[in-house]
C-alpha positions as a LaTeX table, in Angstrom:
\begin{tabular}{lrrr}
\hline
Residue & $x$ (\AA) & $y$ (\AA) & $z$ (\AA) \\
\hline
Met1 & 23.93 & 32.82 & 15.18 \\
Thr2 & 20.07 & 31.63 & 14.10 \\
Asp3 & 22.34 & 31.00 & 10.84 \\
Leu4 & 25.20 & 28.47 & 12.74 \\
Ile5 & 21.48 & 26.51 & 14.51 \\
Lys6 & 20.39 & 26.63 & 10.88 \\
Gly7 & 23.41 & 25.03 & 9.64 \\
Lys8 & 24.01 & 22.05 & 12.13 \\
Phe9 & 19.92 & 21.61 & 12.21 \\
Asp10 & 19.92 & 21.29 & 8.24 \\
Asp11 & 22.90 & 19.22 & 8.20 \\
Arg12 & 21.92 & 16.40 & 10.89 \\
Leu13 & 18.83 & 16.24 & 8.95 \\
Trp14 & 20.46 & 15.89 & 5.07 \\
Ala15 & 23.35 & 14.37 & 6.24 \\
His16 & 23.31 & 10.12 & 5.07 \\
Pro17 & 22.20 & 7.60 & 7.74 \\
Ala18 & 25.10 & 6.63 & 9.13 \\
Ala19 & 25.62 & 1.90 & 8.42 \\
Gly20 & 24.14 & 0.01 & 10.93 \\
Ser21 & 21.64 & 2.89 & 12.09 \\
Pro22 & 18.73 & 1.48 & 13.10 \\
Trp23 & 15.64 & 1.24 & 11.13 \\
Trp24 & 13.86 & 3.59 & 13.20 \\
Arg25 & 16.75 & 6.35 & 13.44 \\
Lys26 & 16.64 & 6.39 & 9.82 \\
Leu27 & 12.30 & 6.35 & 9.50 \\
Gly28 & 12.25 & 9.88 & 11.42 \\
Gln29 & 15.29 & 11.19 & 9.76 \\
Arg30 & 12.86 & 10.25 & 6.56 \\
Val31 & 9.40 & 11.61 & 8.36 \\
Ala32 & 11.66 & 14.42 & 9.17 \\
Gln33 & 12.69 & 15.88 & 6.20 \\
Tyr34 & 8.94 & 14.71 & 4.39 \\
Ile35 & 7.50 & 17.25 & 7.34 \\
Phe36 & 10.66 & 19.52 & 6.32 \\
Val37 & 9.89 & 19.65 & 2.33 \\
Leu38 & 5.90 & 19.83 & 3.50 \\
Gly39 & 6.66 & 23.04 & 5.77 \\
Arg40 & 8.80 & 24.82 & 2.91 \\
Glu41 & 6.39 & 24.39 & 0.12 \\
Leu42 & 3.84 & 25.87 & 2.54 \\
Ala43 & 5.81 & 28.51 & 3.28 \\
Arg44 & 6.06 & 30.08 & $-0.92$ \\
Gly45 & 2.87 & 30.73 & $-0.73$ \\
Gln46 & 1.78 & 29.24 & $-3.78$ \\
Leu47 & $-1.08$ & 26.31 & $-1.46$ \\
Ser48 & $-2.60$ & 28.90 & 0.11 \\
Met49 & $-3.17$ & 31.13 & $-3.04$ \\
Arg50 & $-4.78$ & 27.83 & $-4.49$ \\
Ala51 & $-6.99$ & 26.82 & $-1.32$ \\
Met52 & $-8.10$ & 30.39 & $-1.78$ \\
Ser53 & $-9.03$ & 30.27 & $-5.25$ \\
Met54 & $-11.00$ & 26.89 & $-4.69$ \\
Val55 & $-13.44$ & 29.26 & $-2.12$ \\
Tyr56 & $-14.31$ & 31.25 & $-4.11$ \\
Thr57 & $-15.25$ & 27.87 & $-6.90$ \\
Thr58 & $-17.02$ & 26.65 & $-4.31$ \\
Leu59 & $-19.57$ & 29.09 & $-3.05$ \\
Leu60 & $-20.59$ & 29.30 & $-7.06$ \\
Ser61 & $-20.54$ & 25.52 & $-8.39$ \\
Leu62 & $-21.84$ & 24.11 & $-4.34$ \\
Val63 & $-24.91$ & 23.66 & $-5.69$ \\
Pro64 & $-25.24$ & 23.13 & $-8.44$ \\
Leu65 & $-23.43$ & 19.60 & $-7.72$ \\
Leu66 & $-25.49$ & 19.57 & $-4.43$ \\
Ala67 & $-28.46$ & 19.60 & $-7.25$ \\
Leu68 & $-26.74$ & 17.06 & $-9.84$ \\
Ser69 & $-26.17$ & 14.76 & $-6.75$ \\
Phe70 & $-29.58$ & 15.22 & $-5.25$ \\
Ser71 & $-30.91$ & 13.67 & $-8.43$ \\
Met72 & $-29.30$ & 10.82 & $-9.15$ \\
Leu73 & $-30.04$ & 9.87 & $-5.61$ \\
Lys74 & $-33.92$ & 10.76 & $-5.50$ \\
Ala75 & $-33.85$ & 8.56 & $-8.52$ \\
Leu76 & $-32.76$ & 5.85 & $-6.19$ \\
Gly77 & $-34.92$ & 6.86 & $-3.19$ \\
Val78 & $-32.14$ & 6.83 & $-1.48$ \\
Gln79 & $-32.03$ & 11.12 & $-1.06$ \\
Glu80 & $-32.07$ & 11.14 & 2.87 \\
Thr81 & $-28.59$ & 10.38 & 2.89 \\
Met82 & $-27.03$ & 13.41 & 1.96 \\
Glu83 & $-28.64$ & 15.70 & 4.97 \\
Pro84 & $-25.73$ & 12.99 & 7.71 \\
Val85 & $-22.93$ & 13.68 & 5.31 \\
Leu86 & $-23.01$ & 17.82 & 4.89 \\
Leu87 & $-23.94$ & 17.45 & 8.45 \\
Gly88 & $-20.12$ & 15.60 & 8.61 \\
Leu89 & $-18.54$ & 17.89 & 6.49 \\
Leu90 & $-19.80$ & 20.96 & 9.05 \\
Ala91 & $-20.04$ & 19.46 & 11.78 \\
Pro92 & $-17.15$ & 21.86 & 12.75 \\
Leu93 & $-19.20$ & 25.04 & 12.86 \\
Gly94 & $-21.59$ & 24.18 & 15.28 \\
Asp95 & $-24.81$ & 24.78 & 16.32 \\
Gln96 & $-25.48$ & 26.63 & 12.01 \\
Ala97 & $-24.28$ & 23.45 & 10.92 \\
Gly98 & $-27.29$ & 21.90 & 10.41 \\
Glu99 & $-29.02$ & 25.31 & 9.44 \\
Ile100 & $-26.62$ & 25.54 & 6.67 \\
Ala101 & $-26.52$ & 22.16 & 5.40 \\
Ala102 & $-30.49$ & 22.52 & 5.59 \\
Thr103 & $-30.44$ & 25.92 & 3.41 \\
Leu104 & $-27.79$ & 23.80 & 0.70 \\
Ile105 & $-30.89$ & 20.87 & 0.71 \\
Gly106 & $-33.37$ & 23.38 & $-0.31$ \\
Phe107 & $-31.88$ & 25.05 & $-2.56$ \\
Ala108 & $-30.20$ & 21.79 & $-4.16$ \\
Asp109 & $-33.74$ & 20.57 & $-4.16$ \\
Asn110 & $-35.85$ & 23.82 & $-5.66$ \\
Ile111 & $-33.69$ & 23.42 & $-9.13$ \\
Lys112 & $-36.00$ & 21.02 & $-10.76$ \\
Val113 & $-33.84$ & 19.33 & $-13.40$ \\
Gly114 & $-36.74$ & 17.86 & $-14.99$ \\
Val115 & $-37.81$ & 22.01 & $-15.91$ \\
Leu116 & $-34.62$ & 23.32 & $-16.67$ \\
Gly117 & $-34.28$ & 22.41 & $-20.90$ \\
Ala118 & $-31.49$ & 21.47 & $-22.34$ \\
Ala119 & $-29.59$ & 25.47 & $-21.94$ \\
Gly120 & $-30.43$ & 25.16 & $-17.86$ \\
Ile121 & $-28.78$ & 21.61 & $-18.09$ \\
Leu122 & $-26.01$ & 22.09 & $-19.93$ \\
Leu123 & $-24.68$ & 25.00 & $-17.84$ \\
Leu124 & $-25.71$ & 23.22 & $-14.47$ \\
Phe125 & $-23.11$ & 20.14 & $-15.63$ \\
Tyr126 & $-20.49$ & 23.27 & $-16.72$ \\
Thr127 & $-20.91$ & 24.99 & $-13.39$ \\
Ala128 & $-20.37$ & 21.79 & $-11.94$ \\
Ile129 & $-17.71$ & 20.21 & $-13.27$ \\
Ser130 & $-15.29$ & 24.04 & $-13.86$ \\
Met131 & $-15.82$ & 22.81 & $-9.90$ \\
Leu132 & $-13.85$ & 19.58 & $-11.02$ \\
Gln133 & $-11.45$ & 21.54 & $-13.49$ \\
Lys134 & $-10.39$ & 24.02 & $-10.84$ \\
Val135 & $-9.40$ & 21.29 & $-8.94$ \\
Glu136 & $-7.66$ & 18.79 & $-11.67$ \\
Ala137 & $-5.64$ & 22.06 & $-12.61$ \\
Ser138 & $-4.77$ & 22.73 & $-8.49$ \\
Phe139 & $-3.95$ & 18.86 & $-8.26$ \\
Asn140 & $-2.09$ & 18.99 & $-11.93$ \\
Phe141 & 0.15 & 22.41 & $-10.92$ \\
Val142 & 1.14 & 20.68 & $-7.15$ \\
Trp143 & 2.24 & 17.30 & $-9.49$ \\
Lys144 & 4.26 & 19.79 & $-12.11$ \\
Ile145 & 2.35 & 18.69 & $-14.83$ \\
Lys146 & 1.28 & 21.36 & $-17.76$ \\
Arg147 & $-1.04$ & 19.31 & $-19.76$ \\
Pro148 & $-4.23$ & 19.11 & $-18.18$ \\
Arg149 & $-7.13$ & 15.96 & $-19.88$ \\
Arg150 & $-7.95$ & 16.03 & $-23.43$ \\
Leu151 & $-11.37$ & 16.59 & $-23.79$ \\
Val152 & $-12.92$ & 13.88 & $-24.79$ \\
Gln153 & $-11.37$ & 12.14 & $-21.48$ \\
Arg154 & $-12.05$ & 15.34 & $-19.38$ \\
Phe155 & $-15.57$ & 14.93 & $-20.44$ \\
Gly156 & $-15.74$ & 11.32 & $-19.58$ \\
Asp157 & $-14.15$ & 11.33 & $-16.64$ \\
Tyr158 & $-15.65$ & 13.85 & $-15.49$ \\
Leu159 & $-19.60$ & 13.28 & $-15.88$ \\
Ser160 & $-18.18$ & 9.77 & $-14.13$ \\
Val161 & $-17.34$ & 11.63 & $-11.05$ \\
Leu162 & $-19.90$ & 13.22 & $-11.03$ \\
Ile163 & $-22.91$ & 10.60 & $-11.78$ \\
Val164 & $-20.74$ & 7.75 & $-9.98$ \\
Gly165 & $-19.26$ & 9.30 & $-7.24$ \\
Pro166 & $-22.61$ & 10.52 & $-4.94$ \\
Val167 & $-24.29$ & 8.00 & $-5.59$ \\
Leu168 & $-21.91$ & 5.11 & $-4.38$ \\
Val169 & $-21.09$ & 8.02 & $-1.22$ \\
Phe170 & $-24.32$ & 8.24 & $-0.47$ \\
Ser171 & $-25.11$ & 4.56 & $-0.92$ \\
Ser172 & $-21.36$ & 3.73 & 1.38 \\
Leu173 & $-22.94$ & 5.80 & 4.21 \\
Gly174 & $-26.60$ & 4.00 & 3.64 \\
Val175 & $-25.60$ & 0.61 & 3.87 \\
Thr176 & $-22.91$ & 1.85 & 7.23 \\
Ala177 & $-26.61$ & 3.31 & 8.67 \\
Ser178 & $-28.66$ & 0.10 & 8.33 \\
Leu179 & $-26.62$ & $-2.59$ & 9.41 \\
Ala180 & $-25.32$ & $-0.27$ & 12.43 \\
Asn181 & $-29.69$ & $-0.13$ & 13.17 \\
Asn182 & $-28.74$ & $-3.93$ & 12.20 \\
Ala183 & $-30.69$ & $-6.04$ & 14.57 \\
Val184 & $-27.70$ & $-8.70$ & 14.92 \\
Val185 & $-25.61$ & $-5.98$ & 15.33 \\
Thr186 & $-27.58$ & $-4.46$ & 18.39 \\
Glu187 & $-27.83$ & $-8.46$ & 19.97 \\
Leu188 & $-23.78$ & $-8.90$ & 19.09 \\
Ala189 & $-22.92$ & $-5.08$ & 20.77 \\
Ser190 & $-24.45$ & $-6.40$ & 23.75 \\
Tyr191 & $-21.63$ & $-8.24$ & 24.30 \\
Glu192 & $-18.86$ & $-6.34$ & 26.48 \\
Ala193 & $-15.63$ & $-7.22$ & 24.05 \\
Ile194 & $-17.58$ & $-6.96$ & 20.69 \\
Gly195 & $-19.31$ & $-4.09$ & 21.74 \\
Phe196 & $-16.25$ & $-2.33$ & 22.58 \\
Val197 & $-15.08$ & $-3.33$ & 18.89 \\
Leu198 & $-17.95$ & $-2.36$ & 17.32 \\
Gln199 & $-18.03$ & 0.97 & 19.36 \\
Leu200 & $-14.05$ & 1.69 & 18.48 \\
Ala201 & $-14.98$ & 0.83 & 14.35 \\
Gly202 & $-18.12$ & 3.43 & 14.53 \\
Arg203 & $-15.01$ & 5.85 & 15.86 \\
Leu204 & $-12.94$ & 4.68 & 12.66 \\
Val205 & $-15.31$ & 4.69 & 9.84 \\
Pro206 & $-15.17$ & 8.28 & 9.31 \\
Tyr207 & $-11.97$ & 8.65 & 9.60 \\
Leu208 & $-11.12$ & 5.08 & 6.99 \\
Met209 & $-14.06$ & 7.19 & 4.21 \\
Ile210 & $-12.52$ & 10.59 & 4.77 \\
Val211 & $-9.37$ & 8.65 & 3.96 \\
Ala212 & $-10.65$ & 6.19 & 1.41 \\
Ala213 & $-12.63$ & 9.24 & $-0.49$ \\
Phe214 & $-9.02$ & 11.57 & $-0.89$ \\
Thr215 & $-6.84$ & 8.17 & $-1.67$ \\
Phe216 & $-9.41$ & 8.53 & $-4.98$ \\
Leu217 & $-9.10$ & 11.64 & $-5.53$ \\
Tyr218 & $-5.13$ & 11.53 & $-5.40$ \\
Ser219 & $-4.92$ & 8.93 & $-7.42$ \\
Phe220 & $-7.93$ & 9.86 & $-10.35$ \\
Val221 & $-7.38$ & 13.39 & $-10.42$ \\
Pro222 & $-4.00$ & 14.85 & $-11.29$ \\
Asn223 & $-3.61$ & 13.96 & $-14.92$ \\
Thr224 & $-0.74$ & 10.98 & $-14.09$ \\
Arg225 & $-0.62$ & 7.93 & $-12.76$ \\
Val226 & $-0.06$ & 7.94 & $-9.19$ \\
Lys227 & 1.05 & 4.62 & $-6.97$ \\
Phe228 & $-1.61$ & 3.68 & $-4.91$ \\
Arg229 & 0.64 & 4.08 & $-1.56$ \\
Ala230 & 1.83 & 7.56 & $-2.36$ \\
Ala231 & $-1.40$ & 8.31 & $-3.15$ \\
Leu232 & $-2.90$ & 6.77 & 0.20 \\
Gly233 & 0.09 & 8.47 & 2.05 \\
Gly234 & $-0.89$ & 11.94 & 1.17 \\
Ala235 & $-4.45$ & 10.61 & 2.73 \\
Leu236 & $-3.60$ & 9.65 & 5.21 \\
Leu237 & $-2.02$ & 12.98 & 6.12 \\
Ala238 & $-4.81$ & 14.86 & 4.88 \\
Gly239 & $-7.42$ & 12.28 & 6.85 \\
Phe240 & $-5.62$ & 12.84 & 10.06 \\
Met241 & $-5.28$ & 16.75 & 9.41 \\
Trp242 & $-9.19$ & 16.89 & 8.81 \\
Gln243 & $-10.33$ & 15.23 & 11.49 \\
Ser244 & $-8.21$ & 17.39 & 13.95 \\
Ala245 & $-8.98$ & 20.55 & 12.23 \\
Ser246 & $-12.57$ & 20.00 & 12.53 \\
Ile247 & $-12.19$ & 19.47 & 16.78 \\
Leu248 & $-10.10$ & 22.45 & 16.40 \\
Phe249 & $-12.02$ & 24.98 & 14.14 \\
Ala250 & $-15.65$ & 23.36 & 16.23 \\
Glu251 & $-14.03$ & 24.58 & 19.58 \\
Phe252 & $-13.03$ & 27.66 & 17.94 \\
Val253 & $-16.51$ & 28.44 & 16.15 \\
Ser254 & $-17.99$ & 27.93 & 19.95 \\
Gly255 & $-16.07$ & 29.55 & 21.19 \\
Ala256 & $-15.35$ & 33.22 & 19.28 \\
Thr257 & $-18.04$ & 35.49 & 21.32 \\
Asn258 & $-16.07$ & 38.43 & 19.82 \\
Tyr259 & $-17.13$ & 37.37 & 16.26 \\
Asn260 & $-20.78$ & 36.88 & 16.75 \\
Ala261 & $-21.20$ & 40.46 & 18.70 \\
Val262 & $-19.81$ & 41.81 & 15.38 \\
Tyr263 & $-20.53$ & 40.72 & 12.30 \\
Ser264 & $-24.32$ & 39.02 & 14.07 \\
Ser265 & $-25.57$ & 36.98 & 10.91 \\
Phe266 & $-22.54$ & 37.42 & 8.98 \\
Ala267 & $-20.63$ & 35.74 & 11.38 \\
Ile268 & $-22.15$ & 32.01 & 9.93 \\
Leu269 & $-21.01$ & 32.87 & 6.67 \\
Leu270 & $-17.80$ & 34.31 & 7.32 \\
Phe271 & $-17.17$ & 30.85 & 9.77 \\
Leu272 & $-18.08$ & 28.69 & 6.53 \\
Leu273 & $-15.59$ & 30.69 & 4.46 \\
Leu274 & $-12.31$ & 30.23 & 6.77 \\
Trp275 & $-13.35$ & 26.39 & 7.35 \\
Leu276 & $-13.67$ & 26.03 & 3.15 \\
Tyr277 & $-10.16$ & 27.75 & 2.88 \\
Val278 & $-9.05$ & 25.20 & 5.33 \\
Gly279 & $-10.67$ & 21.77 & 4.32 \\
Trp280 & $-9.17$ & 23.18 & 0.46 \\
Leu281 & $-5.95$ & 23.71 & 2.20 \\
Ile282 & $-5.18$ & 19.82 & 3.88 \\
Leu283 & $-6.30$ & 18.73 & 0.81 \\
Leu284 & $-3.51$ & 20.54 & $-1.25$ \\
Ile285 & $-1.15$ & 19.37 & 1.38 \\
Gly286 & $-2.08$ & 15.17 & 1.61 \\
Cys287 & $-1.95$ & 16.17 & $-2.40$ \\
Gln288 & 1.59 & 17.49 & $-2.05$ \\
Leu289 & 2.45 & 14.71 & 0.25 \\
Ser290 & 1.38 & 12.47 & $-2.05$ \\
Tyr291 & 3.76 & 13.78 & $-5.07$ \\
Phe292 & 7.29 & 13.80 & $-2.44$ \\
Leu293 & 6.42 & 10.12 & $-2.34$ \\
His294 & 6.13 & 9.08 & $-6.10$ \\
Tyr295 & 8.99 & 11.59 & $-6.79$ \\
Pro296 & 11.22 & 10.96 & $-3.80$ \\
Asn297 & 13.86 & 12.10 & $-5.29$ \\
Val298 & 12.62 & 15.75 & $-5.74$ \\
Val299 & 13.21 & 15.69 & $-1.57$ \\
Arg300 & 15.98 & 17.59 & $-0.86$ \\
Arg301 & 17.85 & 20.16 & 0.70 \\
His302 & 17.61 & 23.35 & $-1.56$ \\
Thr303 & 15.27 & 25.63 & $-0.98$ \\
Glu304 & 16.15 & 26.99 & $-5.01$ \\
Glu305 & 14.42 & 25.45 & $-7.96$ \\
Ser306 & 16.74 & 23.15 & $-10.15$ \\
Tyr307 & 18.75 & 25.23 & $-13.08$ \\
Val308 & 17.86 & 23.45 & $-16.39$ \\
Gly309 & 19.97 & 24.44 & $-19.12$ \\
Asn310 & 20.19 & 24.16 & $-22.62$ \\
Arg311 & 23.10 & 20.88 & $-21.61$ \\
Ser312 & 20.41 & 19.25 & $-19.71$ \\
Arg313 & 17.52 & 19.74 & $-21.85$ \\
Glu314 & 19.66 & 18.31 & $-24.88$ \\
Tyr315 & 20.18 & 15.05 & $-22.74$ \\
Ala316 & 17.07 & 15.07 & $-21.68$ \\
Ala317 & 16.08 & 14.58 & $-25.26$ \\
Leu318 & 17.87 & 12.06 & $-26.48$ \\
Leu319 & 17.07 & 10.60 & $-22.67$ \\
Ile320 & 13.19 & 10.27 & $-23.65$ \\
Met321 & 13.67 & 9.73 & $-27.42$ \\
Gly322 & 16.25 & 6.76 & $-26.76$ \\
Leu323 & 14.14 & 4.97 & $-24.01$ \\
Val324 & 11.06 & 5.51 & $-26.37$ \\
Ala325 & 12.53 & 4.55 & $-28.65$ \\
Ser326 & 14.54 & 1.23 & $-27.22$ \\
Arg327 & 11.12 & 0.24 & $-26.07$ \\
Phe328 & 9.32 & 0.56 & $-29.46$ \\
Ala329 & 11.98 & $-1.47$ & $-30.84$ \\
Arg330 & 11.89 & $-4.29$ & $-28.60$ \\
Gly331 & 8.28 & $-4.43$ & $-29.21$ \\
Glu332 & 7.54 & $-3.75$ & $-25.05$ \\
Ala333 & 4.86 & $-1.58$ & $-24.23$ \\
Pro334 & 5.30 & 1.86 & $-24.33$ \\
Leu335 & 6.66 & 4.34 & $-21.61$ \\
Lys336 & 4.86 & 7.01 & $-20.51$ \\
Thr337 & 5.61 & 10.57 & $-19.22$ \\
Glu338 & 5.86 & 9.77 & $-15.92$ \\
Glu339 & 7.59 & 6.82 & $-15.91$ \\
Leu340 & 9.71 & 8.02 & $-17.69$ \\
Ala341 & 10.78 & 10.51 & $-15.19$ \\
Gln342 & 10.63 & 7.54 & $-11.92$ \\
Val343 & 12.86 & 5.73 & $-14.90$ \\
Thr344 & 15.57 & 8.34 & $-15.65$ \\
Gly345 & 15.67 & 9.93 & $-11.79$ \\
Glu346 & 14.77 & 13.63 & $-13.82$ \\
Pro347 & 12.93 & 16.43 & $-12.40$ \\
Pro348 & 9.38 & 15.57 & $-13.45$ \\
Glu349 & 8.95 & 19.43 & $-14.46$ \\
Val350 & 11.73 & 18.71 & $-16.55$ \\
Ile351 & 10.73 & 15.56 & $-18.45$ \\
Ser352 & 6.82 & 16.76 & $-19.10$ \\
Ser353 & 8.36 & 19.93 & $-20.62$ \\
Val354 & 11.01 & 18.03 & $-22.99$ \\
Ala355 & 8.41 & 15.26 & $-23.25$ \\
Asp356 & 5.76 & 17.70 & $-24.67$ \\
Arg357 & 8.09 & 19.75 & $-27.08$ \\
Leu358 & 8.93 & 16.30 & $-28.78$ \\
Ile359 & 4.88 & 15.98 & $-29.19$ \\
Lys360 & 4.67 & 19.30 & $-30.55$ \\
Ala361 & 7.74 & 18.48 & $-33.10$ \\
Gly362 & 6.24 & 15.58 & $-34.17$ \\
Leu363 & 8.61 & 13.42 & $-33.24$ \\
Leu364 & 7.07 & 11.53 & $-30.68$ \\
Thr365 & 3.18 & 11.64 & $-30.38$ \\
Glu366 & 0.56 & 9.70 & $-28.06$ \\
Thr367 & $-1.54$ & 6.14 & $-28.01$ \\
Asp368 & $-4.71$ & 6.38 & $-28.15$ \\
Asp369 & $-5.94$ & 3.79 & $-25.44$ \\
Thr370 & $-2.78$ & 4.68 & $-23.31$ \\
Pro371 & $-3.14$ & 8.54 & $-21.94$ \\
Asn372 & 0.16 & 9.67 & $-21.57$ \\
Ala373 & 1.69 & 7.18 & $-23.17$ \\
Leu374 & 4.68 & 8.17 & $-25.92$ \\
Leu375 & 5.56 & 6.36 & $-29.41$ \\
Pro376 & 7.72 & 7.46 & $-32.18$ \\
Thr377 & 5.86 & 9.26 & $-35.47$ \\
Arg378 & 8.64 & 7.77 & $-37.87$ \\
Asp379 & 10.71 & 5.00 & $-38.74$ \\
Leu380 & 13.95 & 5.10 & $-36.58$ \\
Asp381 & 16.12 & 5.58 & $-38.78$ \\
Ala382 & 13.81 & 8.32 & $-40.15$ \\
Ile383 & 14.87 & 10.29 & $-36.89$ \\
Gly384 & 18.37 & 12.03 & $-36.95$ \\
Leu385 & 19.80 & 12.96 & $-33.59$ \\
Pro386 & 20.43 & 16.96 & $-34.86$ \\
Asp387 & 16.56 & 17.28 & $-35.94$ \\
Val388 & 16.02 & 16.12 & $-31.76$ \\
Leu389 & 18.32 & 18.60 & $-30.68$ \\
Ala390 & 16.96 & 21.00 & $-32.80$ \\
Val391 & 13.45 & 21.16 & $-31.30$ \\
Val392 & 15.39 & 22.31 & $-27.26$ \\
Arg393 & 17.08 & 24.65 & $-28.41$ \\
Glu394 & 14.41 & 26.35 & $-31.10$ \\
Asp395 & 13.51 & 28.99 & $-28.87$ \\
Asp396 & 16.81 & 30.24 & $-28.10$ \\
Leu397 & 18.89 & 29.66 & $-31.89$ \\
Asp398 & 15.31 & 31.85 & $-32.66$ \\
Ser399 & 16.57 & 35.07 & $-30.22$ \\
Ile400 & 19.57 & 34.28 & $-31.30$ \\
Asn401 & 18.75 & 34.71 & $-35.14$ \\
Ala402 & 16.32 & 37.27 & $-34.39$ \\
Met403 & 19.35 & 40.14 & $-32.67$ \\
Asp404 & 20.51 & 42.81 & $-34.07$ \\
Arg405 & 23.89 & 41.34 & $-36.29$ \\
Ser406 & 25.27 & 45.03 & $-36.47$ \\
Ala407 & 25.80 & 45.68 & $-32.63$ \\
Pro408 & 28.73 & 45.53 & $-30.48$ \\
Phe409 & 30.53 & 42.55 & $-30.93$ \\
Pro410 & 29.19 & 41.16 & $-33.70$ \\
Ala411 & 31.55 & 38.07 & $-33.50$ \\
Val412 & 29.52 & 36.51 & $-31.00$ \\
His413 & 26.85 & 35.54 & $-33.68$ \\
Ala414 & 29.87 & 34.32 & $-35.87$ \\
Ala415 & 31.50 & 32.06 & $-32.66$ \\
Leu416 & 27.19 & 30.76 & $-32.15$ \\
Gly417 & 27.00 & 30.36 & $-35.78$ \\
Gly418 & 30.04 & 27.53 & $-35.71$ \\
Leu419 & 29.12 & 26.34 & $-32.43$ \\
Glu420 & 25.68 & 25.46 & $-34.11$ \\
Ala421 & 27.71 & 24.16 & $-37.38$ \\
Gly422 & 29.79 & 22.28 & $-35.43$ \\
Met423 & 27.26 & 20.35 & $-33.45$ \\
Gln424 & 25.63 & 19.79 & $-37.06$ \\
Ser425 & 28.53 & 18.57 & $-38.46$ \\
Gly426 & 29.24 & 16.20 & $-35.67$ \\
Leu427 & 26.19 & 14.78 & $-35.24$ \\
Ala428 & 26.04 & 14.09 & $-38.79$ \\
Gly429 & 24.51 & 10.64 & $-40.35$ \\
Gln430 & 23.35 & 9.74 & $-36.69$ \\
Asn431 & 20.48 & 8.97 & $-36.01$ \\
Leu432 & 17.83 & 7.94 & $-33.94$ \\
Arg433 & 18.69 & 3.55 & $-33.80$ \\
Gly434 & 21.62 & 3.98 & $-33.93$ \\
Leu435 & 21.65 & 5.79 & $-31.08$ \\
Ile436 & 19.76 & 2.31 & $-29.29$ \\
Asn437 & 22.10 & 0.25 & $-30.69$ \\
Gly438 & 25.06 & 1.81 & $-29.04$ \\
Asp439 & 22.16 & 1.10 & $-26.31$ \\
Pro440 & 22.69 & $-2.63$ & $-24.33$ \\
Gln441 & 19.01 & $-1.65$ & $-23.48$ \\
Ala442 & 18.25 & $-2.03$ & $-26.55$ \\
Glu443 & 20.09 & $-4.71$ & $-28.11$ \\
\hline
\end{tabular}
C-alpha cells in the first residue's frame, strides 16, 4: 500500500505538465520538485556530515578570524560595530548571547597582532584561511567540483575576503545605524505613514543583509562561475531558514530548563555547538539549491547516481574537444568547464571529470587570465581522435593489460585486443580539425 501511494506521488510529481496548464500550477510543481530533491539530499546525510565538520573548524578558527577582523576595524576606528553583529548571530542563544559575544571579543582583542612576530602572524592567517578552505571544499562537494582553486588564486581570493569582507560588512552596519539615528530620519518617522514604512524597512534590513551575504558566498566560494539568479535563489531560501531557525532555536533555548539543570554551565556550550551546526547546515542547504537552480537538468526523479560507462566518457571527451576546438578555430572566447556542462546538457560532474583528464593528458590547457577557460594545446591537425579516446580509456586498458593472460578463457584478451585494434583502424587518420569541419557550428 505504501509503495502504491509513493508510486502515485512520484508519477504526479514528475509528470510533464499538461498542455494549457496555468503557470501557477507549473510553478508549484517545479517548486515541489526542488523541495523533494533537497529533502533527498538531506536524507543521504552528506550535508549533515559536512555541517558537523564545519562546527569543529569554526571552533578552531573563530577567534583568529575575529582577531584579524578586529584589527582591520580598529585601524578604521569602527571596531564598535563588531559586537552588535556577534549579538545578532548569537541571538538564538538567549540571555547568554551577550556573555559569549563579550568573551569572543575579549579573546580577539587580547591577540596583539603587532607583537606576534612574523611566525605568529603567519600562523594566525593560516588558521583563519583554513576555515575558508574548508568552506570552499564543502561548497565544491555540493557542486561536484573535484579541483580547488589554484594556490595563487586561493591566496589572493582568501585574503580579499579576510581583509576587505569584514570592513565592508561592519561598515555597512555602521552606516545603517547612523541613518537610523539621523535627525532627518527621526523627523520623517514621526509621520505615521512614513514611520510604518521605516519600521518595516528596519525589520527587513537584517534579512536583506543575510541574503546579500549568502548571495556573495554562493557566487564567490565555489570554484566555478555561478549564475546570479541561482546564488540569489539559494540565498533567499537560506535567509528565510536562518531567520526562522533563529526564532525557533531561541524558543528552544528559553524552554530547555532540563538541559540547564543537567549540564549546568556547560549547557551554553552545548547550545552554541547546536546552533553552529544548524547554521552551517542551513548554509549548505542554500548552496545545494543554488546548484540545482544553476543546473536544472540534474533535478530528476531517480535517486541513484547516473551510471557513466566507457561510451559516455568517450562521447563526453569528443564533445568537449570538439566544442573547445570549434570555439578556438572561430577565434571566439574559450568555453569554461561549467559552460560546457550547460551547453551539452551532460551531468556537470561527468564534464568536469573528463575535462580534468584531458588537461592532465596535455590535450587541453586552462588560460591564465580566465580560470577554467579551456584551449587546445596543439594544432588541431596534430590531435588525433584516437588520442582523445585513449585519455578516457587509459585506466581501463592498463588494468586489462595487467591481468594474468594465462587465466581461464585467454581468448577474452584476444577479443578485447581485436576491439581496440578495430577502433584504432576505424579512426586512423581522423583528427580534431576534421571533427569540427563536420560540425555545422564550425563552418
